[in-house]
Residue, then its C-alpha position, 0 to 999 in steps of 0.5 A: m080135804a083129800r087132793p082129787s086123784p088124777d083119774r078123778l081130775n080128768l073125769m071132772a074135766t071131760g064131764a064139765s066139757v059135756s055139760v058146757a056143750l050141752i048148755l051152749v047147744a041148747a042156748k044156741l038153737w034157741a038163738f038160731g031159731t029166734t034170729g035165723s042168723v047162718s052164723v048163729a047156725a054155724s056156731l051151733a054145728d060147732s057146739g054140736l060137734d063140741l058135744m060129740v067130742s067131748l062125749g067121746g073124750l069123757a068115754a075115752v078117759r073112762y075106757a083108759q080106766r078099765p083094764p083090758d078084757d079077754d076079748h080085747a087084750f090091747g084095749h078098746s081105744s080103736a072105737e074112737d077112731l070109728a066114731a071120729l070118721g062118723q063125726s067127720a062125715f057129719i061136720l062135713v055135711s053140716a059144713g056144706a048145708i051152712a055154706a049153701v044157706a050162706l051163699g043163697r042168702l049172700f047173692a040173693d036179691t033182697e037181704t035176709p033181716i036178722a030178728n031178735a039180734g039182742g037175744g042172739i047177742a046175749v047167747m053169744i057172750l054166754s057162750v064166749a064167757l063159758t068157753a073161756a072159763l072151761v078152758a081155763f079149767q082144762t088148762w089147770i087140770a092138764r098141768e096137774t095130770g098131763n092127760r092128752v085127752v084133756l089137752a086136746d079138748r082144751l085146743h079144740y075149745l080155744g079154736d071154738l072161740v073164733p066162730n063164737l066171736g065171729a057170730l057175735a060180731a056179725l049180730a052186733a053189725a046187724a043190729q047197729f048198722g044193718l050189716y046183714a051180709l056180714d052174717s052170711v060172710i062169717a057163716l061161710g068163714a066158720a063152715a070152711m073151719l068146720a071142713i078143714g077141721a072134719l077133714r083132719i079128724g077123718v084123716g088121722a081116724w083113717n091113719a089110726l084104723m089102718d095102723r099108721a106109725a106113731p109120729t116121727h118125733m115119738i119114734r126118735g124119742i124112744e130111739t134116743l132113749a134105747e141108745d142111751w139107756p145103761g145095760i143096753d148094747g143095742f136095740h132093733d125091730l122098733k115097730t109102733r102103731t096107733a089106735g085112738s088115743r093110744v100108741f102101741v110100741n114093741l122094741h127088741v133090746e139087746i142085753r148081755g147074755d151072761l147077765p143074771l135073768t133078774e138083772a136083765h129084767d130089771i134094765g128092760a123094765a127101767l127103759r119101758r117105764a122110761i118110755v111110758e113116763r115120757y109118752p103117757n099114751a104109750d103101751v110098751i112091749i119090750h123084748k130082750d134078746p141076748v148078746r153073747t159074749k166072745k170066748a177067751p182064746d183059750d177056750a176056743g179049743a176046748 
């Protein structure tokens, strides 16, 4: 059987992510309805975020496989940032609602019992198992393709294991020992994690929409490549900006003016390929400036 292409593998990874998120949202919605657990509600909100992020990742991968069109010469990657701002606002509202309910139960005169804890525990075990399997699958594909969208989604699901395990612990404590307050405490922790994640997403999206420069380590890496590249005498006007998962790079390099045009072009093209190989999410434009050779003494008065 033929080996799937990198594009196909990336679509498989993001498609699996969406499928797992859909299953977990449905299962946790049922679990929350039967148990009334706020820690399950926090995990449900997190899975809802997973679904939105996974759908965004799937769209990003599909968009990355489309060539630019006449109206969008630089692609459509900024749509990711607009979606991320909306996601961050939704997550913050969800986190606030969960925290409010958890605080209300924590300081209430009577404890709120958790019904059908066994059913909730079964759902959370399913959640942990599916999440772990998805992370393993994404790890394999990320190693094969190096796709940064898949890597980011993998890291997100790794972080999801914490609230899932927390909700599982809360349900088990309620069922075995009647410790209903632990449910509210874990829900508060999960709400805090959701809020922090939402702020990070929102700040990153805002910076990208404002054409923030690439990370410092990436700029330094490009500078090092240009400084050491054979045939390049210098460089200037290195400018970068981020848009969604893409980083746009503009660089002026200085090449001997007496070289044939084909040779000068090959030097710049080779540097561009090296930058893209090191940073696959980069869209690189290199402008070549001639370095004029000094005239010989006997030609000066000619």
